[in-house]
C-alpha positions in Angstrom: -0.4 -20.2 -0.7 -2.6 -21.0 2.3 -1.4 -24.6 2.5 2.2 -23.5 3.3 2.4 -24.3 7.0 4.6 -22.5 9.5 7.4 -24.6 11.0 6.9 -22.6 14.1 3.4 -23.9 14.8 4.6 -26.1 17.6 7.8 -27.1 19.4 8.2 -30.9 19.7 10.1 -30.6 22.9 7.5 -28.3 24.4 4.8 -30.8 23.4 6.7 -33.6 25.0 7.1 -31.6 28.2 3.4 -30.7 28.3 2.5 -34.4 27.8 4.8 -35.6 30.6 3.5 -32.9 33.0 -0.1 -33.8 32.2 0.5 -37.5 32.7 1.9 -36.8 36.2 -0.8 -34.4 37.2 -3.5 -35.7 39.6 -6.3 -33.4 40.6 -9.8 -33.9 41.9 -11.9 -31.5 39.8 -14.9 -29.6 41.1 -18.3 -31.3 40.5 -20.3 -30.1 37.6 -24.0 -29.2 37.6 -24.7 -31.9 35.0 -22.9 -35.3 35.5 -22.6 -35.7 31.8 -20.1 -32.8 31.8 -17.9 -34.4 34.5 -14.5 -35.5 33.3 -11.3 -36.5 35.0 -9.2 -35.4 32.0 -9.7 -31.6 31.7 -10.7 -28.7 33.9 -11.1 -25.1 32.7 -10.4 -22.6 35.5 -12.5 -19.8 34.1 -13.1 -18.1 37.5 -16.3 -20.0 38.1 -15.0 -21.1 41.5 -13.0 -19.2 44.2 -10.0 -20.4 46.0 -12.2 -22.4 48.4 -13.9 -24.2 45.5 -17.1 -22.2 46.1 -19.0 -21.2 42.9 -18.8 -17.4 42.4 -21.8 -15.3 41.4 -21.8 -13.4 38.1 -20.6 -10.1 39.7 -17.6 -11.6 41.5 -16.7 -13.6 38.5 -16.8 -10.6 36.2 -14.5 -8.7 38.6 -12.0 -11.5 38.5 -12.0 -11.6 34.7 -11.4 -7.8 34.6 -8.5 -8.1 37.0 -7.1 -11.0 35.0 -7.4 -9.0 31.8 -5.6 -6.0 33.3 -2.8 -8.3 34.4 -2.5 -9.7 30.8 -2.2 -6.2 29.4 0.5 -5.4 31.9 2.4 -8.6 31.0 2.1 -7.7 27.3 4.1 -4.5 27.9 7.4 -6.4 28.3 8.6 -7.1 24.7 11.2 -9.6 25.9 8.9 -11.8 28.0 5.4 -10.9 26.6 4.8 -14.3 24.9 6.0 -16.4 27.8 4.0 -14.4 30.3 0.7 -14.5 28.3 1.3 -18.1 27.4 1.8 -19.2 31.0 -1.2 -17.2 32.3 -3.7 -18.7 29.8 -2.1 -22.2 29.9 -2.5 -22.3 33.7 -6.2 -21.9 33.3 -6.3 -25.2 31.4 -5.6 -28.2 33.7 -5.0 -31.4 31.8 -4.6 -35.0 33.1 -3.6 -37.1 30.2 -4.3 -40.9 30.2 -6.4 -40.7 33.4 -9.6 -41.9 31.8 -10.4 -45.5 31.2 -11.9 -44.5 27.9 -8.5 -43.3 26.6 -6.2 -45.7 24.7 -2.8 -45.9 26.2 -0.1 -44.5 23.9 3.6 -43.9 24.3 4.8 -40.3 24.8 6.4 -40.4 21.3 3.2 -41.4 19.7 1.1 -38.9 21.6 3.4 -36.0 20.8 3.6 -37.0 17.1 -0.2 -37.2 16.8 -0.6 -33.7 18.3 2.2 -32.2 16.2 0.8 -33.6 13.0 -2.6 -32.1 13.8 -1.2 -28.7 14.6 0.7 -28.6 11.3 -2.6 -29.0 9.5 -4.0 -25.8 10.9 -3.7 -22.5 9.0 -0.3 -21.1 9.9 -1.6 -17.5 10.4 -5.2 -16.8 11.6 -7.1 -14.1 9.9 -6.5 -10.7 11.4 -9.2 -9.4 13.7 -7.5 -6.4 15.5 -8.3 -3.1 13.7 -5.5 -1.2 15.3 -3.5 0.6 12.6 -0.1 -0.5 13.8 -0.9 -4.1 13.1 -1.9 -3.4 9.5 1.2 -1.4 8.6 4.6 -2.4 7.4 6.4 -3.8 10.5 9.6 -1.9 9.7 7.6 1.3 10.2 5.8 0.2 13.3 8.3 1.2 15.9 6.1 0.3 18.9 6.3 -3.4 17.8 10.0 -3.7 18.2 10.6 -6.9 20.2 7.1 -8.3 19.4 7.9 -9.7 16.0 8.9 -13.3 15.6 10.7 -12.8 12.3 11.6 -9.3 11.2 12.0 -10.3 7.5 9.1 -12.7 7.0 6.3 -11.4 4.8 2.9 -13.1 4.8 1.7 -13.1 1.2 -1.7 -14.5 2.2 -2.7 -11.6 4.3 -5.3 -9.0 3.2 -2.3 -6.7 3.5 0.7 -8.9 2.8 3.1 -6.6 4.5 1.2 -6.3 7.7 2.8 -6.8 11.0 0.0 -9.2 12.1 1.6 -12.4 10.6 5.0 -11.6 12.1 3.8 -11.1 15.7 5.2 -13.8 18.0 1.8 -14.2 19.6 0.4 -15.1 16.2 3.2 -17.1 14.8 3.6 -19.5 17.7 1.0 -22.0 18.9 0.2 -21.3 22.6 0.7 -23.9 25.2 -3.1 -24.1 25.7 -3.6 -24.9 22.0 -0.9 -27.6 22.2 -2.6 -29.1 25.3 -5.8 -29.3 23.4 -4.1 -30.9 20.4 -2.6 -33.5 22.8 -6.1 -34.1 24.3 -8.2 -34.4 21.1 -5.7 -36.7 19.2 -5.0 -39.1 22.1 -8.4 -39.2 23.9 -11.0 -41.8 23.2 -14.0 -41.2 20.9 -17.4 -40.2 22.2 -16.0 -38.2 25.1 -18.9 -35.8 25.3 -17.8 -34.4 28.7 -14.4 -33.6 27.3 -16.0 -31.8 24.4 -18.1 -29.7 26.9 -14.9 -28.8 28.7 -13.1 -27.7 25.6 -16.1 -25.7 24.6 -16.1 -23.9 28.0 -12.4 -23.0 27.4 -13.2 -21.6 23.9 -16.1 -19.5 25.5 -13.8 -18.4 28.3 -11.2 -17.1 25.8 -14.0 -15.2 23.9 -15.0 -13.5 27.2 -11.4 -12.4 27.6 -11.3 -11.1 24.0 -14.5 -9.0 24.7 -13.0 -7.6 27.9 -9.8 -6.7 26.1 -11.8 -5.1 23.4 -13.9 -3.1 25.9 -10.9 -1.1 27.1 -11.2 2.6 26.3 -7.8 3.7 27.5 -6.1 6.4 25.4 -2.7 5.7 26.8 -0.4 4.5 24.0 1.1 1.7 26.1 -2.3 0.4 27.0 -3.4 0.5 23.4 -0.3 -1.5 22.4 -0.8 -4.0 25.3 -4.5 -4.5 24.4 -3.5 -5.1 20.8 -1.0 -7.7 21.7 -3.3 -9.4 24.1 -6.1 -9.4 21.6 -3.9 -10.9 19.0 -2.8 -13.7 21.4 -6.3 -14.4 22.5 -7.9 -14.4 19.1 -5.2 -16.7 17.7 -5.7 -19.1 20.6 -9.5 -18.8 20.2 -9.6 -19.6 16.5 -7.2 -22.5 16.7 -9.0 -23.9 19.7 -12.3 -23.8 17.8 -10.8 -25.8 15.0 -9.4 -28.4 17.4 -12.8 -28.7 19.2 -14.6 -29.1 15.8 -12.0 -31.6 14.7 -12.7 -33.6 17.8 -16.5 -33.5 17.3 -16.1 -34.6 13.6 -13.8 -37.4 14.8 -16.6 -38.9 16.9 -19.2 -38.4 14.1 -17.0 -40.3 11.7 -16.2 -43.1 14.2 -19.8 -43.7 15.3 -22.1 -41.9 12.9 -23.8 -38.5 13.3 -25.0 -37.9 16.9 -27.3 -34.8 17.2 -26.5 -34.5 20.9 -23.0 -33.3 19.9 -24.5 -30.3 18.0 -24.7 -28.5 21.3 -20.9 -28.3 21.3 -21.1 -26.1 18.3 -23.2 -23.4 20.1 -20.2 -21.2 21.0 -20.4 -17.9 22.8 -18.8 -15.9 19.9 -17.1 -12.6 20.3 -18.5 -9.1 20.2 -16.0 -8.1 17.6 -17.6 -10.5 15.1 -20.5 -8.0 15.0 -18.1 -5.4 13.5 -19.0 -5.2 9.7 -15.3 -4.6 8.8 -14.2 -7.7 10.7 -17.0 -9.8 9.3 -16.1 -8.7 5.8 -12.5 -9.7 6.5 -13.4 -13.1 7.9 -16.1 -14.1 5.5 -15.7 -12.0 2.3 -12.2 -13.2 1.5 -11.4 -13.7 -2.2 -15.0 -14.5 -3.2 -14.7 -12.1 -6.1 -11.9 -14.2 -7.6 -14.2 -17.0 -8.7 -17.6 -15.8 -9.9 -18.8 -19.3 -10.6 -19.5 -19.6 -6.8 -23.1 -18.7 -6.0 -23.0 -16.0 -3.3 -26.1 -17.3 -1.7 -24.6 -20.8 -1.4 -21.6 -19.4 0.3 -23.7 -17.3 2.6 -25.7 -20.4 3.5 -22.4 -22.1 4.6 -21.1 -19.3 6.6 -24.4 -18.4 8.3 -24.3 -21.7 10.2 -23.4 -21.4 13.9 -20.6 -23.8 13.3 -18.9 -21.3 11.0 -18.2 -18.8 13.8 -14.5 -17.8 13.7 -13.6 -20.3 11.1 -11.1 -19.6 8.3 -12.4 -19.7 4.8 -9.2 -18.8 2.9 -8.2 -22.3 2.0 -11.8 -23.2 1.2 -11.9 -20.4 -1.4 -8.5 -21.4 -2.7 -9.5 -25.0 -3.2 -12.7 -24.0 -4.9 -10.8 -21.7 -7.3 -8.4 -24.5 -8.2 -11.2 -26.2 -10.0 -13.5 -23.4 -11.0 -11.5 -20.2 -11.3 -12.0 -19.9 -15.1 -15.7 -20.7 -15.2 -18.3 -18.0 -15.6 -21.1 -17.0 -13.3 -24.5 -18.7 -13.8 -26.6 -17.2 -11.0 -28.2 -14.7 -13.4 -29.1 -15.1 -17.1 -26.5 -13.7 -19.4 -24.7 -12.0 -16.4 -21.0 -11.9 -15.8 -21.4 -11.9 -12.0 -22.9 -14.1 -9.3 -26.1 -13.2 -7.3 -25.8 -10.7 -4.5 -26.3 -13.4 -1.8 -29.0 -11.5 -0.1 -31.8 -14.2 -0.6 -32.2 -17.4 -2.5 -34.9 -15.9 -4.7 -32.5 -13.2 -5.8 -30.5 -16.0 -7.6 -31.7 -17.1 -11.0 -30.7 -20.8 -10.3 -34.0 -21.2 -8.5 -36.7 -19.4 -10.5 -35.4 -18.0 -13.8 -37.2 -20.0 -16.4 -34.4 -19.5 -18.8 -32.1 -21.4 -16.4 -34.7 -23.8 -14.9 -36.7 -25.7 -17.5 -39.2 -28.4 -16.7 -37.5 -30.9 -18.9 -33.8 -30.9 -19.2 -32.8 -34.4 -20.0 -29.2 -34.2 -21.2 -27.0 -37.0 -22.5 -24.2 -38.9 -20.8 -20.7 -37.7 -21.7 -20.1 -41.0 -23.6 -23.3 -40.6 -25.8 -23.3 -38.9 -29.2 -26.5 -37.2 -28.3 -28.7 -39.1 -30.7 -30.2 -41.7 -28.3 -33.9 -41.9 -27.7 -35.8 -41.6 -24.5 -37.0 -44.4 -22.3 -40.4 -43.8 -20.6 -42.3 -45.5 -17.8 -44.4 -48.5 -18.1 -47.5 -47.4 -16.2 -48.8 -51.0 -15.9 -45.5 -52.2 -14.5 -45.4 -49.3 -12.1 -48.9 -49.9 -10.7 -48.3 -53.6 -10.2 -45.5 -52.9 -7.6 -46.6 -52.8 -4.0 -44.6 -50.4 -1.7 -41.7 -48.2 -2.8 -41.0 -48.5 -6.5 -37.6 -48.5 -8.2 -36.3 -49.3 -11.7 -35.1 -52.8 -12.5 -31.6 -53.1 -14.0 -32.9 -54.1 -17.5 -31.9 -52.4 -20.7 -35.0 -51.6 -22.7 -35.9 -50.4 -26.2 -38.6 -48.1 -25.0 -40.1 -48.7 -21.6 -38.4 -49.3 -18.2 -39.5 -52.1 -15.9 -40.2 -51.5 -12.2 -39.4 -53.5 -9.1 -39.7 -52.9 -5.4 -37.0 -50.6 -3.8 -35.1 -52.2 -1.0 -31.7 -52.3 0.7 -30.1 -53.1 -2.7 -31.3 -49.9 -4.4 -29.2 -47.1 -5.8 -31.0 -43.9 -4.9 -30.2 -40.9 -7.1 -30.4 -37.4 -5.7 -30.0 -34.6 -8.3 -30.9 -31.1 -9.3 -33.5 -30.9 -12.1 -31.8 -28.1 -13.9 -28.6 -30.1 -14.3 -29.9 -32.3 -17.0 -31.9 -35.1 -15.5 -35.2 -33.5 -14.6 -38.2 -35.0 -16.3 -41.5 -36.9 -15.7 -42.1 -40.6 -16.1 -44.4 -40.2 -19.1 -41.8 -37.9 -20.8 -38.9 -40.1 -19.8 -35.1 -39.8 -19.7 -32.5 -40.4 -22.4 -31.5 -44.0 -22.8 -27.8 -43.2 -22.1 -28.7 -42.0 -18.6 -30.8 -45.1 -18.0 -27.8 -47.2 -19.0 -25.4 -45.1 -17.0 -27.3 -45.8 -13.8 -27.6 -49.5 -14.7 -23.9 -49.7 -15.0 -23.2 -47.8 -11.8 -25.8 -49.8 -9.9 -24.3 -53.1 -11.0 -20.7 -52.0 -10.2 -21.9 -51.0 -6.7 -23.6 -54.3 -6.0 -27.1 -52.8 -6.4 -30.1 -54.5 -8.0 -32.2 -51.5 -8.9 -32.1 -47.7 -9.0 -34.5 -44.9 -8.1 -34.7 -41.5 -9.6 -37.6 -39.1 -9.1 -37.8 -38.3 -12.8 -39.0 -41.8 -13.5 -40.4 -42.9 -10.1 -42.8 -40.0 -9.1 -45.7 -39.8 -11.5 -47.7 -36.6 -12.1 -51.1 -38.1 -11.1 -52.0 -36.8 -7.7 -52.7 -40.1 -5.9 -49.7 -41.8 -7.4 -47.5 -38.8 -6.6 -48.7 -38.7 -3.0 -48.0 -42.4 -2.5 -44.5 -42.1 -4.1 -43.6 -39.1 -1.9 -44.8 -41.0 1.2 -42.1 -43.7 0.4 -39.2 -41.3 -0.1 -37.9 -41.5 3.5 -37.9 -45.3 3.3 -36.2 -45.4 -0.1 -33.3 -43.2 0.9 -33.0 -44.7 4.4 -32.8 -48.2 3.2 -30.8 -47.6 0.0 -27.4 -49.1 -0.4 -26.0 -45.9 -1.9 -27.3 -42.4 -2.4 -25.7 -41.0 -5.5 -25.4 -37.2 -5.7 -25.5 -35.8 -9.3 -24.4 -32.2 -9.7 -22.9 -30.7 -12.8 -20.0 -29.1 -10.9 -19.1 -32.4 -9.3 -19.7 -34.4 -12.5 -17.0 -32.4 -14.2 -14.2 -33.3 -11.8 -11.7 -36.0 -12.8 -10.9 -38.2 -9.9 -8.6 -40.7 -11.7 -5.8 -39.4 -9.5 -7.4 -38.4 -6.1 -4.7 -36.4 -4.4 -5.4 -34.8 -1.0 -5.6 -31.4 -2.6 -8.1 -32.7 -5.1 -10.2 -34.2 -2.4 -10.2 -30.9 -0.5 -11.3 -29.2 -3.7 -14.1 -31.7 -4.1 -15.3 -30.9 -0.6 -15.2 -27.2 -1.2 -17.2 -27.6 -4.4 -19.7 -29.9 -2.7 -20.4 -27.5 0.1 -21.6 -24.7 -2.3 -22.9 -26.7 -5.2 -26.4 -26.3 -6.5 -27.4 -29.7 -5.1 -26.5 -28.6 -1.5 -28.8 -25.5 -1.4 -32.1 -27.2 -2.3 -34.9 -28.4 0.0 -35.6 -31.8 -1.6 -31.9 -32.7 -1.7 -31.5 -31.7 1.9 -34.1 -34.3 2.8 -32.5 -37.0 0.6 -29.1 -36.3 2.0 -30.3 -36.6 5.6 -32.2 -39.9 4.9 -29.4 -41.3 2.8 -26.4 -40.0 4.9 -25.2 -43.5 5.7 -23.8 -43.9 2.2 -23.6 -40.7 0.1 -21.5 -41.1 -3.0 -20.6 -38.3 -5.5 -20.8 -38.8 -9.3 -17.7 -37.4 -11.0 -16.2 -37.3 -14.5 -16.3 -40.5 -16.6 -19.0 -41.9 -14.4 -16.6 -42.6 -11.5 -18.1 -42.4 -8.0 -16.5 -41.6 -4.7 -17.7 -42.0 -1.1 -18.3 -38.8 0.9 -17.5 -40.8 4.0 -14.1 -41.8 2.5 -13.3 -38.2 1.5 -14.2 -36.8 4.9 -12.2 -39.5 6.7 -9.1 -38.9 4.6 -9.2 -35.1 4.9 -10.0 -35.4 8.7 -7.0 -37.7 9.2 -4.4 -36.2 6.8 -5.7 -33.0 5.2 -6.5 -29.4 6.2 -8.4 -29.1 9.4 -10.0 -25.9 8.3 -11.5 -27.7 5.3 -12.7 -30.8 7.1 -14.5 -29.1 9.9 -16.6 -27.1 7.5 -18.7 -30.2 7.2 -20.1 -29.3 10.7 -21.7 -26.2 9.0 -23.6 -28.6 6.8 -24.7 -31.2 9.4 -27.0 -33.0 6.9 -23.9 -34.2 5.1 -22.3 -35.8 8.1 -22.3 -39.6 7.6 -24.8 -41.5 9.9 -24.2 -44.9 11.3 -24.6 -47.8 8.9 -26.5 -50.0 11.3 -30.3 -50.2 10.9 -31.0 -48.1 14.0 -28.6 -45.4 13.0 -30.1 -45.2 9.5 -33.6 -44.8 10.9 -32.7 -42.2 13.5 -32.5 -39.3 11.0 -35.8 -37.8 12.0 -35.4 -34.2 13.2 -37.5 -32.1 15.6 -39.9 -29.7 14.0 -37.6 -26.8 15.1 -34.4 -28.3 13.7 -36.1 -29.4 10.4 -37.7 -25.9 10.1 -34.4 -24.1 10.7 -32.6 -26.2 8.1 -35.3 -25.6 5.5 -35.6 -21.8 6.2 -32.5 -21.3 4.0 -33.5 -23.8 1.2 -35.8 -23.4 -1.8 -38.5 -25.8 -3.0 -39.9 -24.7 -6.4 -43.3 -26.5 -6.2 -46.0 -24.9 -4.1 -46.5 -26.6 -0.7 -43.4 -28.8 -1.3 -41.7 -27.0 1.7 -44.5 -28.3 4.0 -44.3 -31.8 2.5 -40.5 -31.8 3.1 -40.8 -30.3 6.6 -43.2 -33.1 7.6 -41.1 -35.8 6.0 -38.1 -34.6 8.0 -39.9 -34.3 11.3 -42.8 -36.8 11.5 -44.1 -40.1 10.2 -47.0 -38.4 8.4 -46.9 -36.3 5.3 -48.9 -33.0 5.5 -50.1 -30.9 2.6 -50.6 -27.7 4.5 -49.0 -25.9 7.5 -52.4 -25.6 9.3 -52.9 -29.4 9.1 -49.3 -30.0 10.4 -49.7 -27.6 13.3 -53.1 -28.9 14.3 -51.6 -32.3 14.5 -49.2 -30.9 17.2 -51.9 -29.7 19.6 -50.9 -31.0 23.1 -47.3 -30.9 21.8 -44.5 -28.5 22.6 -42.3 -26.0 20.7 -39.0 -24.2 21.6 -40.0 -20.5 21.8 -36.8 -19.2 20.4 -37.4 -21.0 17.2 -40.4 -18.7 16.6 -38.2 -15.6 16.6 -37.8 -15.3 12.8 -39.4 -13.6 9.8 -41.0 -16.6 8.4 -44.7 -15.8 7.4 -47.4 -16.8 9.9 -50.7 -18.5 9.6 -53.8 -16.3 9.8 -55.9 -19.0 11.5 -57.2 -18.3 15.0 -55.1 -20.1 17.6 -52.1 -20.2 15.3 -51.0 -16.6 14.6 -47.6 -17.6 16.1 -47.2 -20.6 13.8 -45.0 -20.4 10.7 -47.0 -21.2 7.6 -43.8 -22.2 5.9 -40.3 -23.0 7.2 -38.9 -20.9 4.3 -38.4 -17.1 4.3 -40.2 -16.1 1.1 -40.5 -12.9 -0.9 -43.6 -10.8 -0.5 -44.8 -8.9 -3.5 -43.4 -8.6 -7.0 -41.4 -6.1 -9.0 -40.9 -2.7 -7.2 -43.0 -3.9 -4.3 -40.9 -7.0 -3.7 -39.8 -7.2 -0.1 -37.2 -9.5 1.3 -38.6 -10.7 4.6 -36.0 -9.4 6.9 -32.7 -10.9 8.0 -34.0 -13.0 10.8 -33.8 -16.6 9.7 -35.1 -19.5 11.8 -32.8 -21.3 14.3 -33.9 -24.3 16.2 -34.0 -22.5 19.6 -32.2 -25.2 21.6 -32.2 -24.6 25.4 -35.0 -22.0 25.2 -38.3 -22.0 27.2 -40.7 -24.6 25.9 -44.2 -23.5 24.9 -47.3 -25.6 25.1 -49.4 -25.9 21.9 -53.1 -26.0 22.8 -56.4 -25.8 20.9 -56.7 -22.1 22.1 -53.1 -21.1 21.1 -49.6 -21.2 22.3 -49.0 -20.9 26.1 -45.5 -20.0 27.3 -43.5 -17.7 29.5 -41.6 -14.9 27.9 -39.6 -11.8 28.9 -42.2 -9.0 28.2 -42.1 -5.2 27.8 -45.6 -3.5 27.7 -45.4 -0.6 25.2 -45.9 2.7 27.0 -46.2 5.9 24.9 -44.5 7.9 27.6 -41.3 5.8 27.0 -41.0 7.2 23.4 -38.2 9.7 24.3 -36.1 6.8 25.7 -36.6 4.3 23.0 -37.7 5.8 19.7 -34.2 6.7 18.4 -30.6 7.2 19.4 -27.8 9.6 18.5 -25.4 8.6 15.6 -21.7 8.2 16.7 -18.7 7.9 14.5 -15.7 5.8 15.7 -12.2 6.6 14.4 -8.8 5.1 15.0 -5.6 7.1 15.1 -2.3 5.8 13.7 -1.4 4.7 17.2 -4.6 2.8 17.6 -6.4 5.4 19.8 -10.2 5.0 19.5 -12.4 8.2 19.4 -16.2 8.4 19.4 -17.8 11.5 18.0 -21.6 12.3 18.2 -22.9 13.5 14.8 -25.3 16.5 15.5 -28.6 16.4 13.6 -28.4 12.6 13.0 -30.5 10.0 14.8 -30.8 6.2 14.5 -34.5 5.3 14.1 -35.7 2.4 16.2 -37.7 0.4 13.7 -38.7 -2.1 16.4 -40.4 0.7 18.4 -42.0 2.2 15.3 -43.4 -1.1 14.2 -44.8 -1.8 17.6 -46.3 1.7 17.9 -48.1 1.2 14.5 -50.2 -1.6 16.0 -51.7 0.8 18.7 -54.0 2.2 16.0 -55.9 -1.1 16.1 -55.1 -2.7 19.5 -55.2 -1.2 23.0 -52.2 -3.2 24.2 -48.9 -4.0 22.5 -45.9 -6.0 23.9 -42.4 -6.8 22.9 -41.4 -10.4 23.9 -38.1 -12.3 24.0 -37.7 -16.0 24.8 -36.3 -17.2 28.1 -33.6 -19.8 28.8 -35.3 -23.1 29.4 -36.6 -23.3 33.0 -34.9 -20.0 33.9 -35.5 -16.3 34.3 -32.7 -15.0 32.0 -33.1 -13.9 28.4 -32.2 -16.6 25.8 -28.7 -15.9 24.5 -29.4 -15.4 20.8 -25.7 -14.5 20.0 -24.7 -17.9 21.4 -27.4 -20.1 20.0 -28.4 -18.6 16.7 -25.0 -18.8 15.0 -25.3 -15.2 13.8 -26.7 -12.4 15.8 -28.6 -9.3 15.1 -28.4 -8.1 18.7 -31.7 -8.2 20.6 -34.6 -9.4 18.5 -38.2 -9.1 19.7 -41.5 -10.6 18.6 -44.3 -8.0 18.7 -47.8 -9.1 19.9 -51.0 -7.1 20.2 -54.2 -7.6 22.2 -57.5 -5.9 22.9 -57.8 -7.2 26.5 -54.4 -8.6 27.6 -55.9 -12.1 27.9 -55.4 -13.3 24.3 -52.5 -12.0 22.2 -52.0 -12.0 18.4 -48.5 -12.5 16.9 -47.7 -9.5 14.6 -44.1 -9.1 13.7 -40.4 -9.7 14.5 -37.9 -6.8 14.6 -34.4 -6.2 15.9 -33.7 -3.6 18.6 -30.8 -1.3 17.7 -27.8 -1.7 20.0 -27.5 2.1 20.3 -30.9 2.3 22.0 -31.1 1.1 25.7 -33.2 -2.0 26.2 -36.6 -1.5 28.0 -37.2 -3.2 31.3 -38.4 -6.8 30.7 -40.4 -8.9 33.2 -41.4 -12.5 33.1 -45.0 -13.2 32.1 -47.1 -16.0 30.7 -49.0 -15.2 27.5 -51.6 -17.0 25.5 -50.9 -16.2 21.8 -53.8 -17.3 19.6 
């Protein structure tokens, strides 16, 4: 069972010694480029400065990292002292000064150590295995080179992909490193809102990932070097994964204390590891046990794990908690299918478009109803008489509901139509549902309730007016009540910690959480989201998150950061009204979510990012002339407008299907990400003006870039890695081929990449996108090199060398 925690996760005496040493330490740390990053609590010695405190250039720093890596491998070759040597070397790079900041509450040594230990015990005992070396997968009794490296020769980890693998028994995996223990002491005993501390912890996490990459780059065939690299990799990966979870726990701690703060999202933009690009490793990390509960929608899970906050996280307990409630339920992604959808695209899942699963009117009955009650419908006259946002008065009625103005005492209901409450005001909803919400509203201290089925009429003018008030309704509501059939079947009469974790696991992948309209409603009503459960009991999402964050599994609680729209906002009036997102952030969130009604995606996009509601993408983008856009946000396969001046502008935030039946084409794997820290482009009446890294397509370069040889990598039983070129096989560069196809119509074609904001370097997609496809280019074409037209987005194969890129300003019209 994943929740069984290792008693070896930390040593209370070592924690006490680390705390005492950190309290006595007094250093003056080097100045940071940004004063917001300056802290007197933590310094990460990641070879950014030399012994004279002079900042090293990239070349000198890389040389230092390689030398340090080589020393780690040498230290790992001593079985008797390998852990102590590696632990000391990494811990020394992390300089802590506990209780030095005025922002930290003063705690006793006993309290500080207990806080840290309790947090460490809530981490997964054994990280998922990342090293592919055969010796770490085999039975440890048969892995003779590992003698002296195992913590417990008889311990078997039943949770592992291979339960008899040596991985779980390695000392470097079983024990929490001193660096991890230092971080646990920091995050549990430091004050909230320490953004500078979060930046420093993130820099340590990124530094460890650099070391992992360096250890992975070794091509030595010497058996001892292979063993040393494997041990170092295991130690670094374990430290990296645990450090990520501690960083995320600290970020969530601040969000829960003060309300969601978007500035802290930058702390989730981790560097990542090159090994995460390995398909086998990604399958191990993210594909664990999904086949054991077919009721989970594969697309919903992909949506969760594709967030940049999910990098390196452990989903084993998430799957276990979900299965505890839903293991025996059947799949419902496809009509009359025994399996879930393939997870490739939302429109490959029948929950969105299959008319046999999604009916226009699905008004079910409350569980307490016999099923014979009649519908209540709208009173059009009462509705029209209300000025401003309209809600339903808490009055039982024989036939028609009475309307009142929505305000801060309104219960706002957010639901999925196909789960039994979708309808239209003139059709109505069953009386039992009306009475259900009257009862819940009164019990919650509300004076009215709002539900789209009864409050958004079909008539165009009335519908437009009602949609224009949605932000205000959810922002001002006392409670936003989530209604989803998976949640409504959960009995919360005895809310144990395990049950609360199962509720969170269910919530993260439920139908409600993959829709576009519900995303909007969640973000606007995030100050008071409640979940409707069995027997019409409701429970606060804020209370669940707080309880799990403080006492439950760290790996479950931090998954909330992969669904930022669910993080509770502040309850004060300013906090509730600050949920507006940038065009880029709103667009990236919606790129993964489906809205059934045509143009609803544009309506939702504008509701999330502006004070106006737009009915078309062209209207929205024209309103932004003289505005700005992050160029990296545009590197996606969202369809573009065909209007002059806006060929670069997405005509929807959502990656849709093109064609039908056999001609159906999933629009590539390049989803939208918000492009934070990338070069800013100026939106003008003539088009988009911005600087890019540019390669001008030259036909003479075809032998260099059009394809590459295919190589096969194999591992021997000792872990030796061999690369073999397969004769007669070549990898086609689709990016080159696509660009070349535009030469038939245009004289000039360029490949462009975004720059880092105010810099000359390429935007680091692997760090900022959350998932990376390597180098991705936009392809533009021109007749005269003065005005360019946006044509396509394609990935450049890693096996093909990159072309020479130069900085240039382009007008894309």
